[in-house]
gemmi code that builds the backbone of each chain (N, CA, C; Angstrom):
import gemmi

chains = {
    "A": [
        ("MET", (99.545, 79.284, 68.368), (99.400, 81.081, 68.527), (97.943, 81.371, 68.827)),
        ("ARG", (96.843, 80.087, 67.504), (95.771, 80.698, 67.610), (95.022, 81.443, 69.373)),
        ("GLY", (95.328, 80.348, 70.112), (94.806, 80.572, 72.077), (95.466, 81.727, 72.322)),
        ("VAL", (96.596, 81.527, 72.272), (97.805, 83.325, 72.756), (97.410, 84.384, 72.277)),
        ("ARG", (96.793, 84.197, 71.110), (96.193, 85.821, 70.349), (94.376, 85.668, 70.908)),
        ("VAL", (93.899, 85.141, 71.302), (92.287, 85.236, 71.958), (92.818, 85.690, 73.156)),
        ("MET", (94.127, 84.860, 73.771), (93.762, 86.066, 75.815), (94.179, 87.193, 74.915)),
        ("PHE", (95.099, 87.549, 74.041), (95.810, 89.192, 73.898), (94.201, 89.968, 73.728)),
        ("ILE", (93.738, 89.366, 72.609), (92.796, 90.293, 72.483), (91.773, 89.846, 73.357)),
        ("LEU", (91.465, 89.224, 73.751), (90.912, 89.420, 75.584), (90.952, 90.345, 76.408)),
        ("TYR", (92.163, 90.386, 76.768), (92.776, 91.406, 77.601), (93.021, 92.533, 77.303)),
        ("ALA", (92.948, 92.892, 76.002), (93.004, 94.073, 75.374), (91.428, 94.734, 75.332)),
        ("VAL", (90.849, 94.190, 74.607), (89.391, 94.747, 74.613), (88.616, 94.736, 76.340)),
        ("GLY", (88.930, 93.313, 77.263), (88.478, 94.200, 78.783), (89.302, 95.123, 78.817)),
        ("ILE", (90.660, 95.749, 79.127), (91.177, 96.806, 79.544), (90.378, 97.667, 79.105)),
        ("ALA", (90.656, 98.234, 77.573), (89.654, 98.853, 77.118), (88.025, 99.442, 77.321)),
        ("ALA", (87.361, 98.366, 77.889), (85.757, 98.431, 77.808), (86.080, 99.305, 79.439)),
        ("GLY", (86.942, 98.467, 80.364), (86.779, 99.384, 81.558), (86.874, 100.578, 81.842)),
        ("LEU", (88.232, 100.759, 81.169), (88.970, 101.962, 81.086), (87.615, 103.315, 80.562)),
        ("ALA", (86.788, 102.471, 79.352), (86.305, 103.839, 78.457), (84.528, 103.648, 79.742)),
        ("TYR", (84.711, 102.731, 80.038), (82.845, 102.673, 81.031), (83.469, 103.508, 82.005)),
        ("ALA", (84.549, 103.341, 82.476), (84.541, 104.419, 83.803), (84.580, 105.561, 83.902)),
        ("ILE", (85.478, 105.593, 82.615), (85.429, 107.651, 82.143), (84.420, 107.925, 81.666)),
        ("VAL", (83.651, 107.257, 81.389), (81.855, 106.943, 80.744), (81.366, 107.582, 82.117)),
        ("VAL", (80.996, 106.633, 83.412), (80.322, 106.908, 84.697), (80.556, 107.992, 85.221)),
        ("GLY", (82.059, 108.827, 84.935), (82.920, 109.630, 85.802), (82.210, 111.391, 85.294)),
        ("ILE", (81.989, 110.795, 83.742), (81.550, 112.120, 83.046), (79.934, 112.298, 83.247)),
        ("GLN", (79.443, 110.935, 83.505), (77.610, 111.473, 83.630), (77.747, 111.359, 85.054)),
        ("GLY", (78.418, 111.374, 85.931), (78.061, 111.268, 87.046), (77.239, 110.765, 87.953)),
        ("TYR", (77.090, 109.293, 87.569), (76.442, 108.909, 88.691), (77.414, 108.677, 89.685)),
    ],
    "B": [
        ("MET", (91.964, 71.467, 72.787), (91.391, 72.522, 73.702), (92.622, 72.554, 74.990)),
        ("ARG", (92.731, 71.596, 75.424), (93.418, 70.981, 76.740), (94.992, 71.573, 76.227)),
        ("ARG", (95.306, 71.397, 74.948), (96.562, 72.254, 74.852), (96.633, 73.827, 74.920)),
        ("ALA", (95.576, 74.245, 74.123), (95.405, 75.766, 73.753), (95.734, 76.247, 75.757)),
        ("LEU", (95.140, 75.575, 76.623), (94.829, 75.406, 77.987), (95.770, 76.194, 78.457)),
        ("ARG", (96.691, 74.716, 78.523), (97.796, 74.131, 78.666), (99.081, 75.703, 78.707)),
        ("ALA", (98.361, 76.457, 77.026), (100.056, 76.846, 76.511), (99.407, 78.475, 77.054)),
        ("ASN", (98.182, 78.849, 78.015), (98.249, 79.940, 77.945), (97.274, 80.145, 79.699)),
        ("GLY", (98.543, 79.075, 80.149), (98.178, 78.880, 81.995), (98.279, 80.323, 82.242)),
        ("LEU", (99.100, 80.861, 82.544), (99.381, 82.482, 83.299), (98.495, 83.245, 82.780)),
        ("SER", (97.686, 84.103, 81.423), (97.301, 84.914, 80.968), (95.750, 84.552, 81.984)),
        ("ILE", (95.357, 83.051, 81.457), (94.017, 82.592, 82.307), (94.146, 82.275, 83.958)),
        ("ALA", (95.224, 82.027, 84.103), (94.762, 82.167, 85.798), (95.047, 83.753, 86.407)),
        ("PHE", (95.130, 84.275, 86.011), (95.204, 85.602, 85.938), (93.856, 86.524, 85.852)),
        ("GLY", (93.454, 86.233, 84.735), (92.572, 86.760, 84.736), (91.016, 86.405, 84.851)),
        ("LEU", (91.226, 85.067, 85.577), (90.100, 84.266, 86.394), (90.676, 85.067, 87.893)),
        ("LEU", (91.981, 85.104, 88.403), (91.816, 85.795, 89.768), (91.576, 87.046, 89.492)),
        ("PHE", (91.918, 87.989, 88.340), (90.775, 89.359, 88.199), (89.618, 89.475, 88.182)),
        ("LEU", (88.837, 88.319, 87.661), (87.433, 88.693, 87.751), (87.241, 88.181, 89.434)),
        ("GLY", (87.376, 87.034, 89.363), (87.034, 86.663, 90.773), (87.117, 87.840, 91.805)),
        ("SER", (88.391, 88.317, 92.175), (88.510, 89.708, 93.109), (87.763, 90.777, 92.314)),
        ("LEU", (87.576, 91.129, 91.183), (86.331, 92.183, 91.094), (85.242, 91.457, 91.619)),
        ("VAL", (84.888, 90.791, 91.282), (83.405, 90.328, 91.903), (83.415, 90.471, 93.334)),
        ("GLY", (84.116, 90.099, 94.194), (84.532, 89.937, 95.687), (84.744, 91.827, 96.232)),
        ("GLN", (84.986, 92.543, 95.657), (85.311, 93.624, 95.522), (84.255, 94.377, 95.561)),
        ("ALA", (83.230, 94.175, 94.706), (81.956, 94.734, 94.685), (80.621, 94.193, 95.628)),
        ("ILE", (80.905, 92.775, 95.494), (80.174, 92.464, 96.537), (80.707, 92.733, 98.273)),
        ("SER", (81.622, 92.868, 98.542), (81.806, 93.821, 99.865), (82.043, 95.098, 99.769)),
        ("GLY", (82.549, 95.913, 98.609), (81.488, 97.547, 98.845), (80.764, 97.777, 98.814)),
        ("HIS", (79.798, 97.180, 97.926), (78.180, 97.097, 98.348), (77.937, 97.183, 99.696)),
        ("ASN", (78.346, 96.235, 100.483), (78.098, 95.521, 101.536), (78.482, 97.458, 102.215)),
        ("GLN", (79.625, 97.255, 101.870), (80.084, 98.714, 103.301), (79.265, 100.198, 102.694)),
        ("VAL", (79.049, 100.169, 101.658), (78.033, 101.539, 101.096), (76.763, 101.548, 102.173)),
        ("ASN", (76.288, 100.086, 101.755), (74.838, 100.584, 102.326), (75.178, 100.431, 103.914)),
        ("HIS", (76.049, 99.394, 104.459), (76.255, 100.339, 106.025), (76.185, 101.432, 106.296)),
        ("ASP", (77.175, 102.294, 105.531), (76.864, 103.425, 105.191), (75.610, 104.376, 105.240)),
        ("GLN", (75.110, 104.100, 104.655), (73.850, 104.294, 104.434), (73.164, 104.254, 105.545)),
        ("LEU", (73.161, 102.910, 106.181), (71.810, 102.424, 107.434), (72.458, 104.346, 108.630)),
        ("LEU", (73.869, 103.759, 108.748), (74.475, 104.851, 109.724), (73.868, 106.179, 109.487)),
        ("HIS", (73.941, 106.579, 108.166), (73.266, 108.012, 107.936), (71.877, 108.244, 107.601)),
        ("GLN", (70.826, 107.298, 108.116), (69.232, 106.996, 107.573), (69.407, 107.220, 106.463)),
        ("GLY", (70.289, 106.485, 105.381), (69.811, 106.929, 103.934), (69.669, 105.404, 103.695)),
        ("ASP", (68.495, 105.496, 102.336), (67.955, 104.124, 101.569), (69.049, 103.149, 101.198)),
        ("PRO", (68.785, 102.055, 101.236), (69.933, 101.251, 100.475), (70.014, 100.930, 99.001)),
        ("ILE", (71.167, 100.818, 98.253), (71.020, 100.873, 96.860), (71.568, 99.512, 96.772)),
        ("GLY", (70.859, 99.004, 95.164), (71.112, 97.674, 94.571), (72.026, 97.611, 94.195)),
        ("LEU", (72.788, 96.275, 94.387), (74.050, 95.809, 93.704), (74.468, 96.696, 92.334)),
        ("TRP", (73.577, 96.403, 91.594), (73.810, 96.762, 90.421), (73.940, 98.635, 89.899)),
        ("HIS", (73.268, 99.158, 91.203), (73.629, 100.181, 90.609), (75.061, 100.729, 92.110)),
        ("TYR", (75.297, 100.365, 92.117), (76.566, 100.327, 92.978), (77.702, 99.872, 91.987)),
        ("VAL", (78.058, 98.628, 91.308), (78.707, 97.995, 89.879), (78.680, 99.197, 89.035)),
        ("THR", (77.518, 100.306, 88.869), (77.611, 101.299, 87.807), (77.979, 102.514, 88.135)),
        ("SER", (78.514, 102.349, 89.904), (78.626, 104.015, 89.950), (79.856, 104.434, 89.731)),
        ("ALA", (79.971, 106.004, 89.734), (81.552, 106.067, 90.089), (82.277, 105.843, 91.115)),
        ("MET", (81.576, 105.555, 92.409), (82.370, 105.301, 93.573), (82.984, 103.969, 93.478)),
        ("PHE", (82.450, 102.791, 92.947), (83.084, 101.588, 92.739), (84.384, 101.764, 91.499)),
        ("TRP", (83.926, 102.425, 90.442), (84.905, 102.834, 89.579), (86.221, 103.446, 89.867)),
        ("ALA", (85.666, 103.970, 90.732), (87.208, 105.361, 91.359), (88.134, 104.090, 91.999)),
        ("ASP", (87.569, 103.425, 92.393), (88.074, 102.641, 93.252), (88.923, 101.673, 92.693)),
        ("VAL", (88.047, 101.067, 91.402), (89.307, 100.180, 90.803), (89.904, 100.937, 90.301)),
        ("MET", (89.291, 101.877, 89.438), (90.740, 102.655, 88.820), (92.002, 103.345, 89.433)),
        ("GLU", (91.626, 103.224, 91.099), (92.714, 104.131, 91.951), (93.593, 102.486, 91.550)),
        ("ASN", (93.250, 101.598, 91.965), (94.200, 100.660, 91.552), (95.316, 100.112, 90.346)),
        ("TRP", (94.330, 100.402, 89.260), (94.690, 99.873, 88.042), (95.587, 100.760, 87.820)),
        ("GLN", (95.945, 101.823, 87.839), (96.471, 103.087, 87.740), (98.166, 102.945, 88.219)),
        ("SER", (97.693, 102.644, 89.623), (99.477, 102.719, 90.023), (100.100, 101.013, 89.615)),
        ("GLU", (99.344, 99.962, 89.405), (99.771, 99.018, 88.494), (100.400, 99.080, 87.253)),
        ("TYR", (99.482, 99.566, 86.179), (100.341, 100.378, 85.373), (101.562, 101.231, 85.265)),
        ("LEU", (101.258, 102.428, 85.928), (102.947, 102.864, 86.430), (103.348, 102.259, 86.459)),
        ("GLN", (103.715, 101.360, 87.997), (104.610, 100.293, 87.807), (105.179, 99.166, 87.384)),
        ("PHE", (104.324, 98.817, 86.224), (105.037, 98.197, 85.147), (105.478, 99.181, 84.306)),
        ("SER", (105.283, 100.251, 83.697), (105.804, 101.074, 82.945), (107.290, 101.921, 83.392)),
        ("LEU", (107.056, 102.050, 84.372), (108.279, 103.011, 85.218), (109.396, 101.660, 84.808)),
        ("TYR", (109.198, 100.494, 85.599), (109.837, 99.199, 85.703), (110.350, 98.953, 83.963)),
        ("ILE", (109.495, 99.307, 83.139), (110.165, 98.878, 82.063), (111.096, 100.037, 81.241)),
        ("PHE", (110.844, 100.992, 81.562), (111.867, 102.108, 81.013), (113.041, 102.082, 81.975)),
        ("ALA", (112.689, 102.043, 83.566), (114.169, 102.371, 84.267), (115.258, 100.683, 83.907)),
        ("THR", (114.330, 99.418, 84.070), (115.469, 98.544, 83.582), (116.439, 98.765, 81.839)),
        ("VAL", (115.871, 99.694, 81.050), (116.644, 99.961, 80.173), (118.030, 100.713, 79.945)),
        ("PHE", (117.637, 101.534, 81.318), (119.016, 102.502, 82.053), (119.671, 102.150, 82.931)),
        ("LEU", (118.803, 101.486, 84.009), (119.284, 101.195, 85.313), (119.546, 99.560, 85.300)),
        ("ILE", (120.780, 99.219, 85.936), (120.820, 97.743, 86.485), (121.175, 97.559, 87.839)),
        ("GLN", (120.607, 96.579, 88.533), (120.728, 96.011, 89.481), (122.067, 94.769, 90.062)),
        ("LYS", (123.083, 94.394, 90.227), (124.098, 93.804, 90.060), (123.545, 92.759, 91.182)),
        ("GLY", (123.378, 91.201, 90.573), (123.185, 90.118, 91.815), (121.658, 90.284, 90.764)),
        ("SER", (120.904, 90.468, 90.254), (119.334, 90.835, 90.479), (119.255, 90.473, 89.094)),
        ("ASN", (118.474, 88.971, 88.616), (117.850, 88.768, 87.659), (116.941, 89.210, 86.852)),
        ("GLU", (116.024, 90.611, 87.438), (115.185, 91.434, 87.284), (115.861, 92.714, 86.577)),
        ("SER", (117.430, 92.519, 86.592), (117.840, 93.367, 85.681), (118.821, 93.212, 84.504)),
        ("LYS", (119.205, 93.632, 83.790), (120.253, 92.875, 82.283), (121.842, 92.825, 83.008)),
        ("GLU", (122.517, 92.594, 82.246), (123.920, 92.719, 82.950), (124.686, 93.977, 82.265)),
        ("PRO", (125.451, 94.318, 83.404), (126.010, 95.261, 83.525), (126.918, 96.478, 82.017)),
        ("GLY", (126.809, 95.506, 81.219), (127.281, 95.755, 79.551), (126.661, 95.875, 78.888)),
        ("ARG", (124.845, 95.574, 79.343), (124.114, 96.359, 78.140), (123.450, 96.893, 78.318)),
        ("VAL", (123.967, 98.120, 79.518), (123.230, 99.592, 79.649), (122.763, 99.868, 78.214)),
        ("GLY", (121.547, 100.600, 78.233), (121.024, 101.395, 76.957), (119.453, 101.349, 76.213)),
        ("ARG", (119.512, 101.249, 74.771), (118.341, 100.652, 74.358), (119.498, 99.948, 73.163)),
        ("GLU", (120.809, 99.300, 73.100), (121.351, 98.177, 72.744), (121.369, 98.430, 71.315)),
        ("SER", (122.263, 97.646, 70.206), (122.651, 97.415, 68.715), (121.496, 96.815, 68.163)),
        ("ASP", (121.406, 97.401, 66.624), (120.071, 96.679, 66.301), (120.319, 95.382, 65.974)),
        ("GLU", (121.875, 94.956, 66.151), (122.091, 93.237, 66.261), (121.331, 93.163, 67.312)),
        ("GLN", (121.903, 93.183, 68.646), (121.607, 92.694, 69.561), (119.944, 92.589, 69.943)),
        ("GLN", (119.017, 93.396, 69.334), (117.192, 93.638, 69.173), (116.977, 93.377, 68.126)),
        ("GLN", (117.507, 92.757, 67.172), (117.215, 91.570, 65.885), (116.263, 92.087, 65.021)),
        ("ILE", (116.682, 93.770, 64.753), (115.753, 94.646, 63.786), (116.632, 95.271, 62.665)),
        ("GLY", (116.038, 95.106, 61.540), (115.944, 95.696, 60.042), (116.971, 94.620, 59.574)),
        ("GLU", (118.378, 94.701, 59.086), (119.020, 93.478, 58.711), (119.048, 92.490, 59.421)),
        ("HIS", (118.936, 92.996, 60.422), (119.317, 91.435, 61.748), (118.114, 90.980, 61.813)),
        ("ALA", (117.263, 91.206, 61.382), (116.104, 90.669, 61.806), (115.985, 88.826, 61.614)),
        ("VAL", (115.646, 88.111, 62.224), (115.357, 86.305, 62.051), (114.313, 85.900, 60.997)),
        ("ARG", (114.497, 84.863, 60.624), (112.925, 84.577, 60.062), (111.950, 84.587, 60.445)),
        ("ASN", (111.520, 84.243, 61.979), (110.481, 84.650, 62.482), (109.773, 86.108, 63.071)),
        ("SER", (111.030, 87.109, 62.804), (110.763, 88.331, 63.653), (109.791, 88.783, 62.481)),
        ("PRO", (108.623, 89.327, 64.102), (107.811, 89.954, 63.553), (108.017, 91.269, 62.561)),
        ("ARG", (106.962, 91.559, 61.519), (107.410, 92.567, 60.495), (107.679, 93.860, 60.683)),
        ("TRP", (107.253, 94.270, 61.369), (107.570, 95.671, 62.037), (109.015, 95.494, 62.858)),
        ("ALA", (109.169, 94.967, 63.203), (110.745, 95.002, 63.326), (111.414, 94.483, 61.981)),
        ("ARG", (111.195, 94.302, 61.233), (112.128, 94.387, 59.797), (111.931, 95.164, 59.311)),
        ("VAL", (111.166, 95.940, 58.728), (110.580, 97.012, 57.487), (111.198, 98.382, 58.206)),
        ("GLY", (112.070, 98.431, 58.933), (112.817, 100.144, 59.527), (112.159, 101.249, 59.858)),
        ("GLY", (112.400, 102.071, 59.680), (111.775, 103.654, 59.833), (110.731, 104.106, 60.870)),
        ("LEU", (109.934, 104.304, 60.878), (108.754, 104.925, 61.747), (107.882, 103.938, 62.243)),
        ("ARG", (107.788, 102.459, 61.322), (107.484, 101.735, 62.110), (107.908, 100.836, 62.943)),
        ("THR", (109.386, 100.525, 63.043), (110.348, 99.819, 63.694), (110.587, 100.569, 64.771)),
        ("ALA", (110.681, 101.758, 64.231), (110.778, 102.878, 65.837), (109.592, 102.909, 67.102)),
        ("LEU", (108.724, 102.557, 66.286), (107.085, 102.750, 66.904), (106.783, 101.647, 68.094)),
        ("TYR", (107.204, 100.281, 67.086), (107.207, 99.031, 67.457), (108.656, 98.800, 68.446)),
        ("SER", (109.187, 99.547, 68.173), (110.209, 99.036, 69.294), (110.198, 99.401, 70.784)),
        ("ASN", (109.591, 100.260, 70.477), (108.469, 101.205, 72.273), (107.310, 100.780, 72.546)),
        ("SER", (106.517, 99.701, 71.753), (105.456, 99.688, 71.979), (104.767, 99.328, 73.342)),
        ("LEU", (105.498, 98.106, 73.740), (104.979, 97.434, 75.163), (104.966, 98.672, 76.207)),
        ("LEU", (106.235, 99.965, 75.835), (106.387, 101.050, 77.407), (104.916, 101.876, 76.733)),
        ("LEU", (104.806, 102.095, 75.355), (103.606, 103.024, 74.675), (102.683, 102.066, 75.213)),
        ("VAL", (102.101, 100.949, 74.992), (100.787, 101.362, 75.854), (100.535, 100.599, 77.134)),
        ("MET", (101.604, 100.589, 78.057), (101.640, 100.388, 79.141), (101.551, 101.896, 79.895)),
        ("THR", (101.669, 102.585, 79.413), (102.047, 104.002, 80.010), (100.603, 105.071, 79.604)),
        ("SER", (100.104, 104.001, 78.416), (98.810, 105.140, 77.673), (97.727, 104.389, 79.098)),
        ("ILE", (97.766, 103.300, 79.773), (97.130, 102.414, 79.967), (97.099, 102.976, 81.345)),
        ("TRP", (98.240, 103.348, 81.751), (98.300, 103.999, 83.406), (97.762, 105.519, 83.060)),
        ("LEU", (98.169, 106.555, 82.239), (97.468, 108.063, 82.630), (95.930, 108.065, 81.980)),
        ("ALA", (95.271, 106.616, 80.979), (93.957, 106.946, 80.862), (93.140, 106.563, 82.538)),
        ("SER", (93.674, 105.558, 82.896), (93.233, 105.200, 84.156), (93.782, 105.805, 85.371)),
        ("TRP", (94.764, 106.657, 85.171), (94.707, 107.780, 85.879), (93.723, 108.969, 86.273)),
        ("LEU", (93.463, 109.071, 84.897), (92.526, 110.311, 84.439), (91.354, 109.648, 84.524)),
        ("ALA", (90.720, 107.786, 84.551), (89.503, 108.022, 84.838), (89.354, 107.837, 86.576)),
        ("GLN", (90.568, 107.327, 86.973), (90.661, 107.971, 89.018), (90.144, 109.204, 89.628)),
        ("SER", (90.452, 110.152, 88.616), (90.244, 111.311, 88.894), (89.093, 111.896, 88.466)),
        ("ILE", (88.434, 111.997, 87.552), (86.982, 111.793, 87.058), (85.739, 111.595, 87.737)),
        ("THR", (85.724, 109.494, 87.795), (85.505, 109.083, 89.311), (85.229, 109.397, 90.437)),
        ("GLY", (86.573, 109.776, 90.653), (86.664, 110.280, 92.101), (86.073, 111.298, 92.769)),
        ("ARG", (86.015, 112.278, 91.570), (85.649, 113.696, 91.927), (83.967, 113.535, 92.212)),
        ("ILE", (83.255, 112.185, 91.688), (81.736, 112.353, 92.147), (81.923, 112.059, 93.663)),
        ("GLY", (82.383, 110.924, 93.663), (82.337, 110.421, 95.414), (82.737, 111.984, 96.132)),
        ("TYR", (83.757, 112.523, 95.472), (84.336, 113.696, 96.926), (83.147, 114.724, 96.639)),
        ("ASN", (82.184, 114.949, 95.594), (81.204, 116.242, 95.344), (80.078, 115.676, 96.200)),
        ("ALA", (79.830, 114.252, 96.401), (78.392, 113.816, 97.406), (78.702, 114.037, 98.518)),
        ("GLU", (80.326, 113.903, 99.228), (80.202, 114.581, 100.138), (80.366, 115.250, 100.811)),
        ("GLN", (81.109, 116.384, 99.969), (80.942, 117.412, 100.071), (79.514, 118.240, 100.030)),
        ("LEU", (78.603, 117.679, 98.874), (77.401, 118.140, 99.433), (76.508, 117.763, 100.936)),
        ("ASP", (76.806, 116.476, 101.067), (76.298, 115.953, 102.433), (76.542, 116.834, 103.739)),
        ("HIS", (77.784, 117.514, 103.320), (78.174, 118.568, 104.502), (78.144, 120.127, 104.139)),
        ("GLN", (77.252, 120.445, 103.250), (76.911, 121.442, 103.300), (78.166, 122.519, 102.307)),
        ("ALA", (78.570, 121.722, 101.810), (80.018, 122.783, 101.471), (80.110, 122.307, 99.669)),
        ("SER", (80.747, 123.306, 99.068), (80.512, 123.603, 97.501), (81.007, 122.084, 96.945)),
        ("PRO", (80.388, 121.422, 95.622), (81.311, 120.791, 94.991), (82.354, 121.494, 94.055)),
        ("VAL", (83.384, 120.616, 93.889), (84.759, 121.257, 92.934), (84.206, 120.289, 91.832)),
        ("SER", (85.135, 121.544, 91.099), (85.435, 121.529, 89.175), (86.564, 119.962, 89.654)),
        ("TRP", (86.950, 119.829, 88.168), (87.994, 118.894, 87.817), (89.055, 119.615, 87.990)),
        ("PRO", (89.492, 120.607, 87.857), (90.911, 120.890, 87.747), (90.895, 121.080, 89.020)),
        ("THR", (90.542, 121.534, 89.894), (90.291, 121.891, 91.328), (90.290, 120.602, 92.321)),
        ("TYR", (89.348, 119.131, 91.481), (89.275, 117.692, 92.692), (91.075, 117.583, 92.623)),
        ("VAL", (91.902, 117.898, 91.201), (93.108, 116.998, 90.816), (94.091, 117.770, 91.905)),
        ("THR", (93.663, 118.180, 92.354), (95.053, 119.508, 93.016), (94.438, 119.301, 94.613)),
        ("THR", (93.313, 118.065, 95.139), (92.984, 118.208, 96.699), (93.612, 117.256, 96.639)),
        ("SER", (94.086, 116.702, 98.585), (94.468, 115.792, 99.235), (93.653, 114.670, 99.113)),
        ("ASP", (92.157, 114.447, 98.878), (91.618, 113.006, 98.456), (92.434, 112.549, 97.290)),
        ("PHE", (92.212, 113.321, 95.948), (92.798, 112.643, 95.463), (94.465, 112.543, 95.407)),
        ("TRP", (95.399, 113.055, 96.168), (96.565, 112.463, 96.214), (96.775, 111.665, 97.069)),
        ("ASN", (95.834, 111.510, 98.149), (96.297, 110.323, 98.715), (95.588, 108.939, 98.307)),
        ("ARG", (94.783, 109.468, 97.351), (94.243, 107.817, 96.586), (95.351, 107.577, 95.916)),
        ("THR", (95.977, 108.636, 95.023), (96.947, 108.086, 94.291), (98.452, 107.320, 95.357)),
        ("LEU", (98.682, 108.601, 96.060), (100.285, 108.136, 96.910), (100.061, 106.666, 97.070)),
        ("GLN", (99.026, 106.881, 97.820), (98.485, 105.278, 99.059), (98.791, 104.178, 98.156)),
        ("ASN", (98.695, 104.149, 97.225), (98.998, 103.304, 95.766), (100.288, 102.878, 95.363)),
        ("TRP", (101.029, 104.367, 94.871), (102.265, 104.198, 94.381), (103.486, 103.747, 95.282)),
        ("GLN", (103.282, 104.340, 96.881), (103.985, 103.830, 97.674), (104.729, 101.957, 97.816)),
        ("SER", (103.167, 101.715, 97.232), (103.665, 100.035, 97.934), (104.066, 99.373, 96.726)),
        ("GLU", (103.672, 99.943, 95.643), (103.668, 99.424, 94.105), (105.737, 99.599, 94.017)),
        ("PHE", (105.392, 100.790, 94.648), (107.412, 101.072, 94.431), (108.171, 100.023, 95.131)),
        ("LEU", (107.288, 100.280, 95.973), (108.385, 99.119, 97.056), (108.439, 97.588, 97.218)),
        ("ALA", (107.596, 96.972, 96.151), (107.197, 95.993, 95.994), (107.770, 95.427, 94.796)),
        ("VAL", (108.365, 96.432, 94.014), (109.144, 96.417, 92.725), (110.592, 96.436, 93.617)),
        ("GLY", (111.112, 97.309, 94.049), (112.204, 97.600, 94.798), (112.926, 96.412, 95.551)),
        ("SER", (112.128, 95.473, 96.156), (112.298, 94.597, 97.005), (112.186, 93.306, 96.101)),
        ("MET", (111.657, 93.700, 95.002), (111.763, 92.135, 94.007), (113.306, 92.343, 93.640)),
        ("VAL", (113.243, 93.581, 93.349), (115.129, 93.905, 92.207), (116.029, 93.126, 93.654)),
        ("ILE", (115.728, 93.937, 94.628), (117.168, 93.457, 95.676), (117.033, 91.909, 96.237)),
        ("LEU", (115.664, 91.468, 96.570), (115.504, 90.274, 97.400), (116.088, 89.487, 96.262)),
        ("SER", (115.602, 89.128, 95.124), (116.114, 87.968, 94.056), (117.853, 87.599, 93.953)),
        ("VAL", (118.546, 88.936, 94.815), (119.580, 88.978, 94.488), (119.854, 87.887, 95.487)),
        ("TYR", (119.296, 87.567, 96.791), (120.198, 86.315, 97.611), (119.143, 85.603, 97.558)),
        ("LEU", (117.790, 85.505, 97.542), (117.071, 84.073, 97.876), (116.492, 84.411, 96.135)),
        ("ARG", (115.885, 82.468, 96.265), (115.102, 81.764, 94.680), (114.205, 80.800, 95.081)),
        ("GLN", (112.926, 80.791, 93.849), (112.915, 79.781, 93.913), (112.549, 79.076, 92.512)),
        ("ARG", (112.948, 77.892, 92.665), (113.446, 76.918, 92.148), (112.048, 76.910, 90.962)),
        ("GLY", (112.672, 76.910, 90.168), (111.887, 76.689, 89.297), (110.762, 78.036, 88.333)),
        ("SER", (111.459, 79.021, 88.601), (110.590, 80.333, 88.543), (111.830, 80.927, 87.625)),
        ("PRO", (111.146, 81.569, 86.150), (111.995, 82.335, 85.527), (112.069, 83.880, 86.548)),
        ("GLU", (111.257, 84.042, 87.121), (111.867, 85.398, 87.953), (112.711, 84.950, 89.071)),
        ("SER", (113.165, 83.701, 89.445), (114.281, 83.492, 90.462), (115.793, 83.756, 89.394)),
        ("LYS", (116.952, 83.480, 89.589), (117.866, 83.178, 89.567), (117.841, 81.565, 89.689)),
        ("PRO", (118.647, 80.435, 89.060), (118.643, 79.270, 89.539), (119.178, 79.163, 90.859)),
        ("VAL", (118.772, 77.601, 91.499), (119.173, 77.831, 93.170), (119.965, 77.960, 93.162)),
        ("GLY", (121.223, 77.396, 92.401), (122.823, 77.731, 92.349), (123.838, 79.025, 91.623)),
        ("ALA", (122.898, 79.606, 91.399), (123.377, 80.673, 90.772), (123.922, 81.360, 91.837)),
        ("PRO", (125.787, 81.902, 91.671), (126.228, 82.946, 92.522), (125.640, 83.990, 92.843)),
        ("HIS", (125.657, 84.546, 93.858), (124.551, 86.335, 94.244), (124.908, 87.186, 93.390)),
        ("ALA", (126.739, 87.181, 93.274), (126.779, 88.385, 92.139), (126.612, 88.443, 90.514)),
        ("GLU", (126.085, 87.021, 90.260), (125.238, 86.605, 88.860), (124.373, 87.654, 88.645)),
        ("THR", (124.383, 88.502, 88.011), (123.192, 89.325, 86.934), (122.399, 88.649, 86.010)),
        ("ALA", (121.348, 88.850, 85.241), (120.668, 88.929, 84.403), (120.125, 86.799, 84.223)),
        ("SER", (120.256, 86.024, 85.211), (120.002, 84.534, 84.866), (119.090, 84.445, 85.173)),
        ("GLU", (118.031, 83.689, 84.544), (117.182, 82.600, 84.759), (116.579, 81.529, 84.850)),
        ("GLY", (116.260, 81.342, 86.284), (116.172, 79.683, 86.514), (114.430, 79.131, 86.362)),
    ],
}
model = gemmi.Model(1)
for chain_id, residues in chains.items():
    chain = gemmi.Chain(chain_id)
    for i, (resn, *xyz) in enumerate(residues, 1):
        res = gemmi.Residue()
        res.name, res.seqid = resn, gemmi.SeqId(i, " ")
        for name, pos in zip(("N", "CA", "C"), xyz):
            atom = gemmi.Atom()
            atom.name, atom.element = name, gemmi.Element(name[0])
            atom.pos, atom.b_iso = gemmi.Position(*pos), 0.0
            res.add_atom(atom)
        chain.add_residue(res)
    model.add_chain(chain)
structure = gemmi.Structure()
structure.add_model(model)
structure.setup_entities()
C-alpha cells in the first residue's frame, strides 16, 4: 500500500497547489 | 518498483495524461494569445508569463470545477436515486444511506476497517461522508478560483474597450461567468446521464464500468 499512499498524496498536494496558486494569481490580478 | 507501478496503473496513467494535456493547453493557449496580440498590434508575451497569468488559470479552473461538480453530484445522487439495469446504480432495495451493518461501521467493522469507521461518534460521521465532503470542497474552491481569475481577463477586455472594470460580486453575475460555467456543466451532466443509461444495454468486456457481457439488461448494480 506504500505506492498507493504516495499516489494519494501526490494527487492531494497537486490539487491543493493548483487551487491555491490559481486563487493567488487571481487575487494579485496578473 | 514494477509491482508498485502496476498496482497504481490507473492513477499514474491519468496523472500523466493530465500533465500532458496541461502542457498542451499551455502551449496552444500561449500561441493563441500571441496571435491575438498580433491582431491587436500588441507585444507578444512569453510562455512563462502566460502560464503564470490569470488568463491561463481561469481556463484551467473552469474545467476543474465542472469535473468536481460532476463527481460530487454523482456521489450524492447515487445514494438516493437508482437506475434500473445500470451498473452505475445500486440495487433498488438499497436506496438511502444503508444500515451500519451494510456499511461495516462501529460494532460491524471488520478486522481491517479504517479506525474512523470503527470508533463511532463525530469521527465516524465525518469519515462516512469524507469523499463527498472533499470532492465538493474541491468543486467550490475551483469555482471560486474560476471567478477570481476570470474577472481579471474580463476586466482587461473591458479596459481595452474603454469600459469600466467590474468588482468580484458584479463579475459573478455577468453572462461571461455563467456562460463559462454552464457550457462546462451541460457536457458533464450529459456524459453522466449517458453513462448511466447506456450501461443498461451496452457492455465493455473486462471493465468494472460495465456489467459482464452476458448480464441481463434488467440486472442492476453488477460489475464485469
